[in-house]
N, C-alpha and C positions, 0 to 999 in steps of 0.2 A: 125462262129468260132468253131473250133473243141475242145470242152471241155467236155469230158465224166465225169460223176461223178466217183470218185475214191472209196468212202466209200461203204461198203457192207450194204445192207438193213437189218433193224432190224424188229422185230415183229410189224405188223401193228395194231394200236389200234382203228382207226376210220373206221366205215363201214356205207355206205348208199346204201343198196342193191337195184339193179334194176333187173327186169326180162327181159332178152333179148334172142331171139332165137339164136340157133347155126346154122351156115351156112357152108355148104361144100365148101371148096375153089375150088375144081374141078368143081362143078356145077356153081359157081358164075363166076369164071375167065375163065373156059374152057382151051384153050391152050395158053392163054396169060401169064400164069406162069407155072412152072414145079412143080409137086407134087411128092415127093420121100419120102414116109413114112418110115423113117430109121428103126424104131424099128419093124415094121411089116416085113420089108425086112430081118431084123436080126433074126426074129422068136421069139421075146420077148413075153412071155405069156401075153395074153390079148390085145396086140397091134392091132390097127384097120388099115385097108387098105384104108387110106385117111387122110386128115387133115381138121379140122373144127375150126372155131373161132366164138366168139360172133359177133352179127351184127355190132356194132359200130367199133370193131376192124377190121372187113372186110372192112368197109368204109375207115378207116385210111390206110389200106394196099393198097386199090385202089389209094388213094392219093399219097402214097409213090411210087407206080408203075409209076404214071404219072411223077414223078420227076426224074426218071432214064433217062440217056442219051439214044438217039436212038440206037437201036441194042442190048440193054441189058434188062434182065428181072430177076425175082426172081426164085430161087429154094428153096422150102420149105421142110425141113426135118421133122418137128414135130410141132404140135400146141396143141389142146386139147389132154389130156393124161389121160387114166383111172387110178384109184388108183392102180390097179393090176400092171400096167406097172411101175408106180412110185416106187412101192415097189420092183419090180424086179431090176430096175436100181439102186436104193439106195443100195440094198444088193450086187449087182455086184461090184460096186465101193468100198464099204466098205470092202468086202472080198479081193479085189485086194490090197487095202492099207494095210490090215492086213497081207497078205502074204509077202508084201515087207517091212513091218515094224513090225516084231513080238514083239518088245519091247514096242510098243505104248499101252497106256491104252485104255479101251473102250471109255472113254469120249473124248480122243483125236482123236481116229478113227472116232467117230461120228461127232465131230466138223470139221475135215478135209473133211469128206465126204460131209457134208452140204454145203461146199463152192461151190461145183459143182452140187450136186444133192439134192434137197429139201427133207426134211423128208416127207414121205407119211402121209396123214391125212384123217381120216374118218369123220371129222367134216366139214359139208358143209359150215359152217360159218367161218372156218379158214382153207381154202384149200391150198394145194401147188399150186404154180402159174399156172402150166400147167393144173391142174385139174379144174381151174376156167374158161377156155376158153378164157383167155386174153393174154396168152403167146405164142410166136411163135419163132421157130428156123429156120433161113434161110440164104441164101447167094445170090450172084449175078452171073448170067451166061450170056454168049453170046447167043443170040437167034438162030443164024444160025447153031451153032454146039453143043449147050448146054454145052460148056466148062465153068467150074467154074473159076471166077476170082481168082487170087492167093491171099489168105488171110493169108498165112504163116503157117497155120495148117489146118487140116481137122476138120469137125464137131465132137464134143465130144472129142477133144484132151485136156485132163485135165492136162495141164502143164502151166508154166508161159507164154509161147508164145501165149496162148489163151487169155490173158488179152487184152482188147480192146486197151489199150495204149502201148502195148509192143514195137511196132515198131516206136513209136513217137520220141524216142531218138537215133535212129540208122542212122540218116542222111536221104538223099533222098531215097525214097523206093517206088516201085510200090505197094508193100504190104500195106504200110502205107496209100497210096492214095486210094487203094481199100477199106480198112476198113473205111477210112474217108467218102467215097462215101456212103457206106451202112449206116453208122451212121447218115450222114446228111439227107438222104432221109427219113429214118425211124423216126428220132427225129423231123424233120420239119413237118412230118405228124401227130405227137402226141404221138408216142411211147417213152418209156425210154429203155435204154440199161443196162443190167447186166454187170458190169465192168470186171468180170472174164471170160466172154464168149463173144467174138466179134459177135457171131451169134444169141444171145438171146435178144429178145425185148418184152416189156410188155405194155399192156394197161388195166386199170381198175382193176388190181389185186394188191396184197400187195406190190410187188416190185415197181410198178408204183406209188402207194400211197406214199411210202416212199420217192421217189425222187421228186415227185411233191408237196407233202404236202396236197394232196386231199384225201378224204375218198375212200377206196376201194369199188368198186361197184358190184363185181361179187362173188356170192357164188360158192362153188364147185358143179360140175355136176357128180353125182355118177353113172348114168346109162351109156348106150353106145350110141355113136353118130358116 
């Protein structure tokens, strides 16, 4: 049944940290999935040319891949993210909101920015989710031509249309079914979805902890991978 969580995650209080290695998705999956490191391609300062996840998250992604119908695979936009990149992305969206809404207070601008881009953190025990190695941004593509399935928006489209449930109330829709497919294979494998972003899934980080009620297990990774 397709029932994504609607509420937004709050601060995670419970932690039971484990040390797991980071694994390159390109090295692990080879050409079985497509890696397209969006922020490196955009030239964001500090972005790395590749995508990596914690070992357990990679195992779950393998499970999700097996659940896809024949002829489909994943395209990964982003996974582990350096703090420098998180800072640049937060500032970019904050500045964009400020330019469009010059009357908004600083507190409102920060709150609205945080809906789509987590605050950067230099505390490894309270990392932003992408800095933990447990978060991944991805979509589904056709293997033979690498065409993305129609999800209604592109990656990082920070509008209401990006809400996972947006197309649920608009009648029969290929977009709705495509989002349902991504949601189903990822959540059945053990990930949780961030409800404002159809492309964002988590394992072991603070978002996953909030939605599952389990302690967060990954510290932030401050070096380069």
